[in-house]
PDB file of N, CA, C and O in Angstrom, chain B, residues numbered from 101:
ATOM      1  N   MET B 101     -59.624 -53.991  21.779  1.00  0.00           N
ATOM      2  CA  MET B 101     -60.544 -55.037  21.519  1.00  0.00           C
ATOM      3  C   MET B 101     -61.793 -54.818  22.316  1.00  0.00           C
ATOM      4  O   MET B 101     -61.718 -54.507  23.505  1.00  0.00           O
ATOM      5  N   ASP B 102     -62.957 -54.973  21.693  1.00  0.00           N
ATOM      6  CA  ASP B 102     -64.179 -54.759  22.511  1.00  0.00           C
ATOM      7  C   ASP B 102     -64.482 -56.111  23.262  1.00  0.00           C
ATOM      8  O   ASP B 102     -63.859 -57.146  23.024  1.00  0.00           O
ATOM      9  N   GLU B 103     -65.447 -56.015  24.146  1.00  0.00           N
ATOM     10  CA  GLU B 103     -65.681 -57.178  24.992  1.00  0.00           C
ATOM     11  C   GLU B 103     -66.252 -58.339  24.250  1.00  0.00           C
ATOM     12  O   GLU B 103     -66.150 -59.461  24.745  1.00  0.00           O
ATOM     13  N   THR B 104     -66.842 -58.161  23.103  1.00  0.00           N
ATOM     14  CA  THR B 104     -67.407 -59.298  22.381  1.00  0.00           C
ATOM     15  C   THR B 104     -66.475 -59.673  21.179  1.00  0.00           C
ATOM     16  O   THR B 104     -66.907 -60.426  20.306  1.00  0.00           O
ATOM     17  N   GLY B 105     -65.293 -59.199  21.120  1.00  0.00           N
ATOM     18  CA  GLY B 105     -64.415 -59.498  20.007  1.00  0.00           C
ATOM     19  C   GLY B 105     -63.848 -60.919  20.001  1.00  0.00           C
ATOM     20  O   GLY B 105     -63.339 -61.352  18.967  1.00  0.00           O
ATOM     21  N   ILE B 106     -63.911 -61.632  21.062  1.00  0.00           N
ATOM     22  CA  ILE B 106     -63.361 -62.949  21.191  1.00  0.00           C
ATOM     23  C   ILE B 106     -64.434 -63.999  20.694  1.00  0.00           C
ATOM     24  O   ILE B 106     -65.602 -63.935  21.079  1.00  0.00           O
ATOM     25  N   ASP B 107     -64.008 -64.912  19.871  1.00  0.00           N
ATOM     26  CA  ASP B 107     -64.969 -65.867  19.333  1.00  0.00           C
ATOM     27  C   ASP B 107     -65.290 -66.989  20.237  1.00  0.00           C
ATOM     28  O   ASP B 107     -64.554 -67.231  21.193  1.00  0.00           O
ATOM     29  N   ARG B 108     -66.355 -67.694  19.990  1.00  0.00           N
ATOM     30  CA  ARG B 108     -66.879 -68.712  20.905  1.00  0.00           C
ATOM     31  C   ARG B 108     -65.874 -69.920  20.875  1.00  0.00           C
ATOM     32  O   ARG B 108     -65.692 -70.555  21.913  1.00  0.00           O
ATOM     33  N   GLU B 109     -65.287 -70.222  19.842  1.00  0.00           N
ATOM     34  CA  GLU B 109     -64.314 -71.335  19.799  1.00  0.00           C
ATOM     35  C   GLU B 109     -63.058 -71.055  20.650  1.00  0.00           C
ATOM     36  O   GLU B 109     -62.507 -71.958  21.279  1.00  0.00           O
ATOM     37  N   THR B 110     -62.628 -69.805  20.655  1.00  0.00           N
ATOM     38  CA  THR B 110     -61.476 -69.434  21.485  1.00  0.00           C
ATOM     39  C   THR B 110     -61.852 -69.466  22.943  1.00  0.00           C
ATOM     40  O   THR B 110     -61.043 -69.887  23.770  1.00  0.00           O
ATOM     41  N   MET B 111     -63.080 -69.027  23.301  1.00  0.00           N
ATOM     42  CA  MET B 111     -63.452 -69.120  24.718  1.00  0.00           C
ATOM     43  C   MET B 111     -63.577 -70.592  25.117  1.00  0.00           C
ATOM     44  O   MET B 111     -63.221 -70.922  26.248  1.00  0.00           O
ATOM     45  N   ALA B 112     -64.023 -71.427  24.326  1.00  0.00           N
ATOM     46  CA  ALA B 112     -64.089 -72.851  24.699  1.00  0.00           C
ATOM     47  C   ALA B 112     -62.682 -73.413  24.887  1.00  0.00           C
ATOM     48  O   ALA B 112     -62.430 -74.205  25.796  1.00  0.00           O
ATOM     49  N   GLY B 113     -61.792 -72.998  24.030  1.00  0.00           N
ATOM     50  CA  GLY B 113     -60.374 -73.411  24.172  1.00  0.00           C
ATOM     51  C   GLY B 113     -59.764 -72.902  25.457  1.00  0.00           C
ATOM     52  O   GLY B 113     -59.073 -73.641  26.158  1.00  0.00           O
ATOM     53  N   LEU B 114     -60.018 -71.625  25.775  1.00  0.00           N
ATOM     54  CA  LEU B 114     -59.493 -71.079  27.027  1.00  0.00           C
ATOM     55  C   LEU B 114     -60.085 -71.816  28.242  1.00  0.00           C
ATOM     56  O   LEU B 114     -59.392 -72.065  29.229  1.00  0.00           O
ATOM     57  N   ALA B 115     -61.347 -72.149  28.149  1.00  0.00           N
ATOM     58  CA  ALA B 115     -62.011 -72.894  29.259  1.00  0.00           C
ATOM     59  C   ALA B 115     -61.307 -74.209  29.499  1.00  0.00           C
ATOM     60  O   ALA B 115     -61.078 -74.585  30.649  1.00  0.00           O
ATOM     61  N   CYS B 116     -60.949 -74.937  28.409  1.00  0.00           N
ATOM     62  CA  CYS B 116     -60.331 -76.243  28.552  1.00  0.00           C
ATOM     63  C   CYS B 116     -58.857 -76.051  29.084  1.00  0.00           C
ATOM     64  O   CYS B 116     -58.410 -76.830  29.926  1.00  0.00           O
ATOM     65  N   ALA B 117     -58.142 -75.055  28.609  1.00  0.00           N
ATOM     66  CA  ALA B 117     -56.853 -74.889  29.046  1.00  0.00           C
ATOM     67  C   ALA B 117     -56.845 -74.460  30.540  1.00  0.00           C
ATOM     68  O   ALA B 117     -56.036 -74.958  31.323  1.00  0.00           O
ATOM     69  N   LEU B 118     -57.714 -73.572  30.907  1.00  0.00           N
ATOM     70  CA  LEU B 118     -57.830 -73.186  32.344  1.00  0.00           C
ATOM     71  C   LEU B 118     -58.303 -74.338  33.272  1.00  0.00           C
ATOM     72  O   LEU B 118     -57.880 -74.414  34.426  1.00  0.00           O
ATOM     73  N   ALA B 119     -59.130 -75.178  32.789  1.00  0.00           N
ATOM     74  CA  ALA B 119     -59.576 -76.336  33.570  1.00  0.00           C
ATOM     75  C   ALA B 119     -58.385 -77.228  33.874  1.00  0.00           C
ATOM     76  O   ALA B 119     -58.322 -77.832  34.945  1.00  0.00           O
ATOM     77  N   PHE B 120     -57.444 -77.318  32.949  1.00  0.00           N
ATOM     78  CA  PHE B 120     -56.199 -78.114  33.162  1.00  0.00           C
ATOM     79  C   PHE B 120     -55.327 -77.358  34.199  1.00  0.00           C
ATOM     80  O   PHE B 120     -54.809 -77.950  35.145  1.00  0.00           O
ATOM     81  N   ILE B 121     -55.191 -76.070  33.992  1.00  0.00           N
ATOM     82  CA  ILE B 121     -54.217 -75.250  34.778  1.00  0.00           C
ATOM     83  C   ILE B 121     -54.787 -75.051  36.195  1.00  0.00           C
ATOM     84  O   ILE B 121     -54.041 -75.186  37.165  1.00  0.00           O
ATOM     85  N   ARG B 122     -56.066 -74.739  36.343  1.00  0.00           N
ATOM     86  CA  ARG B 122     -56.613 -74.473  37.664  1.00  0.00           C
ATOM     87  C   ARG B 122     -57.477 -75.668  38.076  1.00  0.00           C
ATOM     88  O   ARG B 122     -56.953 -76.604  38.681  1.00  0.00           O
ATOM     89  N   SER B 123     -58.752 -75.672  37.778  1.00  0.00           N
ATOM     90  CA  SER B 123     -59.583 -76.829  38.044  1.00  0.00           C
ATOM     91  C   SER B 123     -60.825 -76.666  37.205  1.00  0.00           C
ATOM     92  O   SER B 123     -61.147 -75.580  36.721  1.00  0.00           O
ATOM     93  N   ALA B 124     -61.520 -77.792  37.047  1.00  0.00           N
ATOM     94  CA  ALA B 124     -62.730 -77.796  36.185  1.00  0.00           C
ATOM     95  C   ALA B 124     -63.891 -77.008  36.748  1.00  0.00           C
ATOM     96  O   ALA B 124     -64.780 -76.569  36.019  1.00  0.00           O
ATOM     97  N   ASP B 125     -63.866 -76.833  38.084  1.00  0.00           N
ATOM     98  CA  ASP B 125     -64.931 -76.149  38.767  1.00  0.00           C
ATOM     99  C   ASP B 125     -64.613 -74.712  39.105  1.00  0.00           C
ATOM    100  O   ASP B 125     -65.320 -74.074  39.886  1.00  0.00           O
ATOM    101  N   ASP B 126     -63.513 -74.190  38.497  1.00  0.00           N
ATOM    102  CA  ASP B 126     -63.152 -72.813  38.744  1.00  0.00           C
ATOM    103  C   ASP B 126     -64.177 -71.830  38.138  1.00  0.00           C
ATOM    104  O   ASP B 126     -64.635 -72.072  37.021  1.00  0.00           O
ATOM    105  N   PRO B 127     -64.561 -70.724  38.828  1.00  0.00           N
ATOM    106  CA  PRO B 127     -65.548 -69.847  38.332  1.00  0.00           C
ATOM    107  C   PRO B 127     -65.227 -69.220  36.939  1.00  0.00           C
ATOM    108  O   PRO B 127     -66.123 -68.974  36.131  1.00  0.00           O
ATOM    109  N   THR B 128     -63.974 -68.985  36.706  1.00  0.00           N
ATOM    110  CA  THR B 128     -63.579 -68.489  35.368  1.00  0.00           C
ATOM    111  C   THR B 128     -63.862 -69.430  34.291  1.00  0.00           C
ATOM    112  O   THR B 128     -64.374 -69.078  33.228  1.00  0.00           O
ATOM    113  N   VAL B 129     -63.500 -70.719  34.590  1.00  0.00           N
ATOM    114  CA  VAL B 129     -63.700 -71.844  33.594  1.00  0.00           C
ATOM    115  C   VAL B 129     -65.262 -71.935  33.325  1.00  0.00           C
ATOM    116  O   VAL B 129     -65.698 -72.034  32.178  1.00  0.00           O
ATOM    117  N   ALA B 130     -66.028 -71.899  34.371  1.00  0.00           N
ATOM    118  CA  ALA B 130     -67.495 -71.994  34.160  1.00  0.00           C
ATOM    119  C   ALA B 130     -68.038 -70.847  33.356  1.00  0.00           C
ATOM    120  O   ALA B 130     -68.903 -71.029  32.499  1.00  0.00           O
ATOM    121  N   ALA B 131     -67.517 -69.627  33.639  1.00  0.00           N
ATOM    122  CA  ALA B 131     -67.948 -68.455  32.896  1.00  0.00           C
ATOM    123  C   ALA B 131     -67.526 -68.553  31.439  1.00  0.00           C
ATOM    124  O   ALA B 131     -68.302 -68.189  30.556  1.00  0.00           O
ATOM    125  N   LEU B 132     -66.361 -69.017  31.172  1.00  0.00           N
ATOM    126  CA  LEU B 132     -65.918 -69.167  29.788  1.00  0.00           C
ATOM    127  C   LEU B 132     -66.715 -70.199  29.013  1.00  0.00           C
ATOM    128  O   LEU B 132     -67.019 -70.023  27.833  1.00  0.00           O
ATOM    129  N   ARG B 133     -67.048 -71.288  29.709  1.00  0.00           N
ATOM    130  CA  ARG B 133     -67.851 -72.330  29.061  1.00  0.00           C
ATOM    131  C   ARG B 133     -69.246 -71.778  28.737  1.00  0.00           C
ATOM    132  O   ARG B 133     -69.774 -71.998  27.647  1.00  0.00           O
ATOM    133  N   GLN B 134     -69.827 -71.065  29.692  1.00  0.00           N
ATOM    134  CA  GLN B 134     -71.185 -70.476  29.529  1.00  0.00           C
ATOM    135  C   GLN B 134     -71.115 -69.490  28.339  1.00  0.00           C
ATOM    136  O   GLN B 134     -71.982 -69.523  27.466  1.00  0.00           O
ATOM    137  N   ALA B 135     -70.130 -68.649  28.302  1.00  0.00           N
ATOM    138  CA  ALA B 135     -70.036 -67.641  27.194  1.00  0.00           C
ATOM    139  C   ALA B 135     -69.839 -68.360  25.832  1.00  0.00           C
ATOM    140  O   ALA B 135     -70.364 -67.911  24.814  1.00  0.00           O
ATOM    141  N   ALA B 136     -69.074 -69.483  25.827  1.00  0.00           N
ATOM    142  CA  ALA B 136     -68.879 -70.192  24.609  1.00  0.00           C
ATOM    143  C   ALA B 136     -70.140 -70.863  24.113  1.00  0.00           C
ATOM    144  O   ALA B 136     -70.372 -70.956  22.908  1.00  0.00           O
ATOM    145  N   GLU B 137     -70.949 -71.326  25.036  1.00  0.00           N
ATOM    146  CA  GLU B 137     -72.214 -71.967  24.736  1.00  0.00           C
ATOM    147  C   GLU B 137     -73.223 -71.045  24.238  1.00  0.00           C
ATOM    148  O   GLU B 137     -73.859 -71.328  23.223  1.00  0.00           O
ATOM    149  N   THR B 138     -73.430 -69.894  24.917  1.00  0.00           N
ATOM    150  CA  THR B 138     -74.540 -68.958  24.630  1.00  0.00           C
ATOM    151  C   THR B 138     -74.117 -67.925  23.680  1.00  0.00           C
ATOM    152  O   THR B 138     -74.909 -67.578  22.804  1.00  0.00           O
ATOM    153  N   GLY B 139     -72.908 -67.376  23.763  1.00  0.00           N
ATOM    154  CA  GLY B 139     -72.499 -66.334  22.885  1.00  0.00           C
ATOM    155  C   GLY B 139     -73.132 -65.027  23.282  1.00  0.00           C
ATOM    156  O   GLY B 139     -72.953 -64.051  22.554  1.00  0.00           O
ATOM    157  N   ARG B 140     -73.861 -64.924  24.379  1.00  0.00           N
ATOM    158  CA  ARG B 140     -74.580 -63.709  24.767  1.00  0.00           C
ATOM    159  C   ARG B 140     -73.502 -62.665  25.251  1.00  0.00           C
ATOM    160  O   ARG B 140     -72.514 -63.004  25.902  1.00  0.00           O
ATOM    161  N   ALA B 141     -73.759 -61.439  24.899  1.00  0.00           N
ATOM    162  CA  ALA B 141     -72.826 -60.362  25.250  1.00  0.00           C
ATOM    163  C   ALA B 141     -72.542 -60.284  26.716  1.00  0.00           C
ATOM    164  O   ALA B 141     -71.395 -60.067  27.105  1.00  0.00           O
ATOM    165  N   ALA B 142     -73.554 -60.455  27.559  1.00  0.00           N
ATOM    166  CA  ALA B 142     -73.411 -60.391  28.992  1.00  0.00           C
ATOM    167  C   ALA B 142     -72.557 -61.540  29.508  1.00  0.00           C
ATOM    168  O   ALA B 142     -71.776 -61.333  30.437  1.00  0.00           O
ATOM    169  N   ASP B 143     -72.666 -62.706  28.965  1.00  0.00           N
ATOM    170  CA  ASP B 143     -71.882 -63.865  29.395  1.00  0.00           C
ATOM    171  C   ASP B 143     -70.392 -63.664  28.911  1.00  0.00           C
ATOM    172  O   ASP B 143     -69.450 -64.021  29.619  1.00  0.00           O
ATOM    173  N   VAL B 144     -70.231 -63.111  27.745  1.00  0.00           N
ATOM    174  CA  VAL B 144     -68.839 -62.869  27.256  1.00  0.00           C
ATOM    175  C   VAL B 144     -68.162 -61.776  28.130  1.00  0.00           C
ATOM    176  O   VAL B 144     -66.982 -61.869  28.468  1.00  0.00           O
ATOM    177  N   LYS B 145     -68.933 -60.774  28.468  1.00  0.00           N
ATOM    178  CA  LYS B 145     -68.358 -59.698  29.334  1.00  0.00           C
ATOM    179  C   LYS B 145     -67.973 -60.229  30.687  1.00  0.00           C
ATOM    180  O   LYS B 145     -66.920 -59.855  31.204  1.00  0.00           O
ATOM    181  N   LYS B 146     -68.787 -61.098  31.297  1.00  0.00           N
ATOM    182  CA  LYS B 146     -68.477 -61.648  32.548  1.00  0.00           C
ATOM    183  C   LYS B 146     -67.264 -62.588  32.454  1.00  0.00           C
ATOM    184  O   LYS B 146     -66.408 -62.550  33.338  1.00  0.00           O
ATOM    185  N   ALA B 147     -67.168 -63.384  31.468  1.00  0.00           N
ATOM    186  CA  ALA B 147     -66.042 -64.314  31.301  1.00  0.00           C
ATOM    187  C   ALA B 147     -64.779 -63.496  31.090  1.00  0.00           C
ATOM    188  O   ALA B 147     -63.748 -63.836  31.670  1.00  0.00           O
ATOM    189  N   ARG B 148     -64.804 -62.449  30.302  1.00  0.00           N
ATOM    190  CA  ARG B 148     -63.651 -61.616  30.025  1.00  0.00           C
ATOM    191  C   ARG B 148     -63.183 -60.954  31.333  1.00  0.00           C
ATOM    192  O   ARG B 148     -61.985 -60.949  31.619  1.00  0.00           O
ATOM    193  N   ALA B 149     -64.054 -60.430  32.084  1.00  0.00           N
ATOM    194  CA  ALA B 149     -63.712 -59.783  33.336  1.00  0.00           C
ATOM    195  C   ALA B 149     -63.062 -60.767  34.315  1.00  0.00           C
ATOM    196  O   ALA B 149     -62.081 -60.448  34.985  1.00  0.00           O
ATOM    197  N   LEU B 150     -63.636 -61.965  34.376  1.00  0.00           N
ATOM    198  CA  LEU B 150     -63.018 -62.994  35.287  1.00  0.00           C
ATOM    199  C   LEU B 150     -61.656 -63.403  34.786  1.00  0.00           C
ATOM    200  O   LEU B 150     -60.730 -63.565  35.580  1.00  0.00           O
ATOM    201  N   PHE B 151     -61.508 -63.580  33.444  1.00  0.00           N
ATOM    202  CA  PHE B 151     -60.225 -63.970  32.890  1.00  0.00           C
ATOM    203  C   PHE B 151     -59.203 -62.931  33.191  1.00  0.00           C
ATOM    204  O   PHE B 151     -58.076 -63.279  33.545  1.00  0.00           O
ATOM    205  N   LEU B 152     -59.531 -61.663  33.070  1.00  0.00           N
ATOM    206  CA  LEU B 152     -58.614 -60.579  33.319  1.00  0.00           C
ATOM    207  C   LEU B 152     -58.182 -60.461  34.810  1.00  0.00           C
ATOM    208  O   LEU B 152     -57.113 -59.927  35.107  1.00  0.00           O
ATOM    209  N   LYS B 153     -59.014 -60.958  35.721  1.00  0.00           N
ATOM    210  CA  LYS B 153     -58.720 -60.965  37.137  1.00  0.00           C
ATOM    211  C   LYS B 153     -57.778 -62.078  37.514  1.00  0.00           C
ATOM    212  O   LYS B 153     -57.225 -62.053  38.613  1.00  0.00           O
ATOM    213  N   LEU B 154     -57.570 -63.055  36.651  1.00  0.00           N
ATOM    214  CA  LEU B 154     -56.567 -64.110  36.941  1.00  0.00           C
ATOM    215  C   LEU B 154     -55.195 -63.614  37.007  1.00  0.00           C
ATOM    216  O   LEU B 154     -54.913 -62.566  36.428  1.00  0.00           O
ATOM    217  N   GLY B 155     -54.305 -64.281  37.669  1.00  0.00           N
ATOM    218  CA  GLY B 155     -52.924 -63.906  37.714  1.00  0.00           C
ATOM    219  C   GLY B 155     -52.307 -63.964  36.305  1.00  0.00           C
ATOM    220  O   GLY B 155     -52.749 -64.717  35.438  1.00  0.00           O
ATOM    221  N   ALA B 156     -51.299 -63.163  36.124  1.00  0.00           N
ATOM    222  CA  ALA B 156     -50.632 -63.106  34.808  1.00  0.00           C
ATOM    223  C   ALA B 156     -50.133 -64.444  34.331  1.00  0.00           C
ATOM    224  O   ALA B 156     -50.228 -64.760  33.145  1.00  0.00           O
ATOM    225  N   ALA B 157     -49.596 -65.245  35.252  1.00  0.00           N
ATOM    226  CA  ALA B 157     -49.097 -66.567  34.855  1.00  0.00           C
ATOM    227  C   ALA B 157     -50.176 -67.453  34.372  1.00  0.00           C
ATOM    228  O   ALA B 157     -49.980 -68.134  33.365  1.00  0.00           O
ATOM    229  N   ASP B 158     -51.293 -67.500  35.002  1.00  0.00           N
ATOM    230  CA  ASP B 158     -52.452 -68.318  34.541  1.00  0.00           C
ATOM    231  C   ASP B 158     -52.956 -67.827  33.211  1.00  0.00           C
ATOM    232  O   ASP B 158     -53.201 -68.632  32.313  1.00  0.00           O
ATOM    233  N   ARG B 159     -53.123 -66.505  33.054  1.00  0.00           N
ATOM    234  CA  ARG B 159     -53.567 -66.018  31.745  1.00  0.00           C
ATOM    235  C   ARG B 159     -52.597 -66.419  30.641  1.00  0.00           C
ATOM    236  O   ARG B 159     -52.992 -66.954  29.605  1.00  0.00           O
ATOM    237  N   ARG B 160     -51.321 -66.148  30.888  1.00  0.00           N
ATOM    238  CA  ARG B 160     -50.285 -66.421  29.871  1.00  0.00           C
ATOM    239  C   ARG B 160     -50.257 -67.942  29.521  1.00  0.00           C
ATOM    240  O   ARG B 160     -50.143 -68.312  28.352  1.00  0.00           O
ATOM    241  N   SER B 161     -50.362 -68.799  30.549  1.00  0.00           N
ATOM    242  CA  SER B 161     -50.419 -70.267  30.327  1.00  0.00           C
ATOM    243  C   SER B 161     -51.553 -70.650  29.472  1.00  0.00           C
ATOM    244  O   SER B 161     -51.388 -71.397  28.507  1.00  0.00           O
ATOM    245  N   ALA B 162     -52.737 -70.147  29.803  1.00  0.00           N
ATOM    246  CA  ALA B 162     -53.879 -70.498  29.005  1.00  0.00           C
ATOM    247  C   ALA B 162     -53.791 -70.092  27.583  1.00  0.00           C
ATOM    248  O   ALA B 162     -54.135 -70.850  26.677  1.00  0.00           O
ATOM    249  N   LEU B 163     -53.310 -68.836  27.374  1.00  0.00           N
ATOM    250  CA  LEU B 163     -53.142 -68.321  26.033  1.00  0.00           C
ATOM    251  C   LEU B 163     -52.096 -69.102  25.237  1.00  0.00           C
ATOM    252  O   LEU B 163     -52.281 -69.391  24.055  1.00  0.00           O
ATOM    253  N   ASN B 164     -50.983 -69.441  25.920  1.00  0.00           N
ATOM    254  CA  ASN B 164     -49.954 -70.210  25.240  1.00  0.00           C
ATOM    255  C   ASN B 164     -50.445 -71.649  24.864  1.00  0.00           C
ATOM    256  O   ASN B 164     -50.027 -72.210  23.850  1.00  0.00           O
ATOM    257  N   ALA B 165     -51.319 -72.209  25.692  1.00  0.00           N
ATOM    258  CA  ALA B 165     -51.883 -73.509  25.359  1.00  0.00           C
ATOM    259  C   ALA B 165     -52.725 -73.487  24.108  1.00  0.00           C
ATOM    260  O   ALA B 165     -52.796 -74.466  23.365  1.00  0.00           O
ATOM    261  N   LEU B 166     -53.379 -72.324  23.881  1.00  0.00           N
ATOM    262  CA  LEU B 166     -54.161 -72.142  22.668  1.00  0.00           C
ATOM    263  C   LEU B 166     -53.333 -72.054  21.459  1.00  0.00           C
ATOM    264  O   LEU B 166     -53.779 -72.460  20.386  1.00  0.00           O
ATOM    265  N   MET B 167     -52.108 -71.530  21.566  1.00  0.00           N
ATOM    266  CA  MET B 167     -51.242 -71.268  20.473  1.00  0.00           C
ATOM    267  C   MET B 167     -50.526 -72.572  20.047  1.00  0.00           C
ATOM    268  O   MET B 167     -50.032 -72.676  18.924  1.00  0.00           O
ATOM    269  N   ASP B 168     -50.479 -73.535  20.939  1.00  0.00           N
ATOM    270  CA  ASP B 168     -49.726 -74.799  20.642  1.00  0.00           C
ATOM    271  C   ASP B 168     -50.579 -75.757  19.781  1.00  0.00           C
ATOM    272  O   ASP B 168     -50.125 -76.848  19.437  1.00  0.00           O
TER     273      ASP B 168
END
């Protein structure tokens, strides 16, 4: 998957899920919200990088929340 392959709606959903799991002011949540709003490649790249730096449990929980 390339860095811009994720759609804006999915990023917004991940931001909501992570805000619940971590906190609303978490840097990853802020980056995902920014990327969802702007759709700019640089914002998406930053959000993706921060998301991948999260622990596996947090990533898995956020992705599972999207699937429910």
